[in-house]
C-alpha positions as CSV (number, residue, x, y, z in Angstrom):
1,M,0.3,-0.2,-0.2
2,R,1.1,3.6,-0.8
3,A,-0.1,6.7,0.3
4,S,0.3,10.0,-1.5
5,L,-1.3,13.6,-1.4
6,N,-3.1,14.5,-4.0
7,G,-3.4,18.5,-5.4
8,T,-5.7,19.7,-2.6
9,G,-4.1,18.4,0.3
10,V,-6.4,15.0,1.0
11,L,-4.6,11.9,1.7
12,L,-5.0,9.2,-0.7
13,L,-4.3,5.4,-0.4
14,L,-3.4,3.6,-3.6
15,L,-3.8,-0.4,-3.2
16,L,-1.1,-2.0,-5.6
17,L,-2.9,-5.0,-7.1
18,P,-2.0,-8.1,-8.5
19,H,-2.5,-8.2,-12.2
20,A,-5.9,-9.5,-12.7
21,Q,-7.1,-13.0,-13.6
22,A,-7.6,-12.2,-17.2
23,D,-4.0,-11.7,-17.3
24,C,-3.5,-15.3,-16.8
25,L,-1.7,-17.2,-19.9
26,I,-4.5,-19.8,-20.1
27,A,-8.3,-18.8,-18.2
28,P,-8.6,-22.0,-15.6
29,D,-12.0,-24.3,-16.2
30,E,-15.3,-23.9,-14.2
31,N,-13.3,-25.8,-12.1
32,G,-9.9,-23.4,-11.5
33,H,-8.3,-26.4,-14.1
34,V,-5.9,-25.8,-16.6
35,D,-4.0,-28.5,-18.9
36,Y,-1.0,-26.8,-20.2
37,P,-0.1,-27.7,-24.1
38,A,1.6,-30.8,-24.9
39,G,4.7,-29.9,-26.6
40,E,5.4,-26.5,-25.0
41,T,8.8,-26.9,-22.5
42,Y,8.5,-23.3,-20.9
43,I,6.0,-22.2,-18.6
44,S,7.0,-17.7,-19.1
45,D,7.5,-15.2,-16.3
46,E,4.3,-14.2,-14.7
47,A,2.0,-16.1,-17.0
48,F,-0.3,-17.2,-14.2
49,Y,0.6,-14.2,-11.9
50,G,-2.2,-13.0,-9.8
51,C,-4.3,-15.6,-11.3
52,G,-6.8,-16.6,-7.9
53,T,-9.0,-19.1,-9.9
54,L,-6.1,-21.1,-10.6
55,V,-6.6,-24.6,-8.5
56,S,-4.6,-26.9,-10.4
57,I,-2.7,-27.2,-13.6
58,A,-1.1,-30.5,-15.7
59,L,1.7,-30.0,-17.2
60,P,2.7,-31.8,-20.6
61,S,5.8,-34.1,-19.5
62,G,8.4,-31.7,-21.8
63,V,7.9,-29.0,-19.4
64,T,11.5,-28.3,-18.1
65,E,11.6,-24.5,-17.3
66,I,9.2,-22.1,-15.1
67,G,9.6,-18.7,-15.5
68,S,10.0,-15.8,-12.7
69,S,6.6,-15.3,-10.7
70,A,5.1,-17.7,-13.1
71,F,2.8,-18.1,-10.6
72,Y,3.3,-15.5,-7.8
73,G,-0.4,-15.2,-6.0
74,C,-2.0,-17.8,-7.3
75,S,-3.6,-18.0,-3.8
76,S,-6.4,-20.8,-4.6
77,L,-3.6,-23.2,-6.5
78,V,-3.2,-26.6,-4.7
79,S,-1.8,-28.9,-7.0
80,I,0.8,-29.0,-10.1
81,T,1.2,-32.5,-11.8
82,G,3.5,-33.4,-14.4
83,L,6.9,-31.7,-13.1
84,S,9.1,-34.8,-13.8
85,S,11.0,-33.1,-16.5
86,L,11.5,-29.9,-14.9
87,T,15.2,-28.9,-14.3
88,S,15.1,-25.0,-13.1
89,I,12.4,-22.9,-11.4
90,G,12.8,-18.9,-11.1
91,G,12.8,-16.3,-9.0
92,W,9.4,-16.2,-6.9
93,A,7.7,-18.7,-9.1
94,F,5.3,-19.8,-6.4
95,Y,5.3,-16.2,-4.3
96,A,2.1,-16.2,-2.2
97,C,0.7,-19.4,-2.9
98,R,-0.8,-19.9,0.6
99,S,-2.3,-23.5,-0.6
100,L,0.2,-25.1,-2.4
C-alpha cells in the first residue's frame, strides 16, 4: 500500500493490486483447472501471476522450466502435476501460493 497527497492535500491510499485474473496465460476452467498445452517446454515469466481462480494445473512431460513469478499470488493453487522433466524454477515462481 502506498500513500500520497493529491493537489488539495487530501490523503489518498493507493492499493497496489496484483494482475487481474484476465492476465492468466490460459484461463482456468469452471473447476479452476488448466491443462498446459502439449509440446510446450517453458512456462513464461508471470504466466499465471495473480490468477486467484487457478486451483490445479497439469503440465505435459516436456516442461523443463518455470519462469520467474510464473504462479506468483495464485492463492488458490493446490496441485501441480507433471513435474518429472522440470530442471529450473525461476525466482518468486510460487510466491504467495498459500494453498500449495
